[in-house]
N, C-alpha and C positions, 0 to 999 in steps of 0.2 A: 265725061260723059258733059254734056252742057245743058243748063235749065233754060227756061226762056227768063232766068229776071236775072241772069250773068253771074248767079255761081255755079262754081263748081263743082257738080257731085258724083263721088266716087264712087264707084260700089264694092265692095270685096267678099269672096268668098271667105266666111272664120270657122276656125278651129271650133268645132264642139262645146266643149268649154266655155267659147265666148255666148253662149245662150243666158249668161247672167248681165249680158247689156240692158234685157228687158225690161230690170231695173231701173232703165233713162227712161225709160220711154214715158211722154206723158199723154197720155191718149187724152185727156180730156178734151172735150165735145161740146158742142151744144148743138142739138139733136132737132131739128125740125118738120124731117118728114118721117116714115116709118114705114115699109113696106112688106105686105103679105101675101102670099100666093093663094088665089081661089081660082078654082076650075082650070088651072093652068097658066094663068094670068096673073102677072100682077097687079097690086092694086096700092097706090097709097093714101094716107092719113097724116092731118098733120098733124103733130105734136108739139109741146114742150118739153123736151127733157136735158138736163145738164146731166153732161157723164161725169164724174169725180175723175179725179188720177186715179190708179192706182195702188192700191192699198199698201205701202213699204215693209210692214212690217210681219200683217199677219199672213195666213193662209186662205183665207174665204174661196169664196166665188171670183169677188172684186180684185184679186190682191198680185201681185208679180209673181209672187213665189208658185200661186197657182198654177199661171203658165208656164215657168220655169220645168214645174214639172211633168206638167202637160205636152207639153213639146221636148224636152231634153229627150224623151226615148226616143222620136220620132228621127232629128238629128242626129244621135249616136247611132241610130240604126242606116242610115244613108242617105235621111234628107242634104238639099243644100240650105248653109243657114248664113244667108248674107244682109250685110252690115252697108247704109249710105254713110256718104260722110261729106260733111259740108267746111270744108281748108281745116280736115281733120277731126272736125267737131262730127260727135254721133248723130247721126238726124233721124235712122230708121231704120226695121228692121221684117228681113223677109228669112222663110222657109219650104222650102220647095221641094218633095221628095219628085223625082223624074222617074223615078221606075214603079209608082203606083200601085199600077195592074197594067197588064200589058195595054200598054200603046196610049196610056192615061199618066199623066202626070198628075202631081196632086199641087194648088195651091194654097199651104195649110193655114200660113200667117202673114201678115203684113199689119205694120203698123210707123205711122210715121208721128215723132213728136210734133203737138199742137204747135211750134215755134217756126217748124219747116214746113210746115202744107202751105199746099199751093203754090210750091216751091220746083214740083219736078220731080220732086227724091219720090214715090209711090211709083210715080211711071220708070222711073234708073230704077226700082227692086223688082218692078213688073217683068220689064223689060231684060233684063239681067234672067230673072225666072222662066222665062220662056225663053231662051238661048240654050239654059240649062236642059230644059228640057226636049228640049227641038234636037240637040247632041245625043241628047240618051234613045232617041228614036222614040218619043212620043209623040201621035199625033191630034193629041186632046190633052189639054188644060183643066182641071174638075179643080170648082171654088167653089166653101160654104161661105157665104159674104155675111156680115150684119147685114138684117134687116133697115139700118138708117142709108137717109136718102145720099150722104156723102159718100159709101162703101157700094152700094149697089152702083150709080150712078159713074163712079170711077170704072167698077168694072165691066159695066156692058157699056161705054167710051171705046174702054181695050177691047170689046169686038166678043165679050162673054153671054151668053143667053141660056134663058130659062132651061134648068137640064129636063131633060123629057121626064127621065127616072134617076130620082133623086138615090145616089151613091144608099144603098140601104146601112152601113156602119154608120156613114158621118151623116145620115139626115138622122137617127135616133141620138148620136152626140147635140145634135144642133136645130131642131127642129122646128126653131122661130128665126133659121137662116134663113138666108136665101140663095138654091142651092143653083151652083149656075157651070155651064162648059164653052170652052173657047176652043177653038180650030188652034194648032200651034204650026207657026208658019216661019 
């Protein structure tokens, strides 16, 4: 798949043990908009937040080890682990569980390293995840998105809308996230 920058993006389905690639993601970013949901509507707030890279050494909330521990059972349980590469360099990662619930897939994880953002990598991973979900017979995709302007903007630009009823288990895990659904076509 080609991006609009001329970079050739290749998305590959990876073996479960490749979950360790999460350690290579630079998740750092500047956030200037955060979203909340109030009375079934999205509300934005201007902020100035610098998100640092994941802690490479520890196992706290903001560490790559925590992400691996959190998502490894999902991948070993049957979710697809997708890697995006530009010129064979690892650029991003996604996890999609195509059989999360009857008719619903779960786009569980998406991160693109800072240097590769705005080059079509996230869209390539999204498209591959949607194909996996559709091929498995899902009619919708559930997303629990970080409430940043970039994340919410990405998912809404790909057809996601606020979930009418957030998934109880996923909402309990991520109550500050923006819970979205999207038809799979």
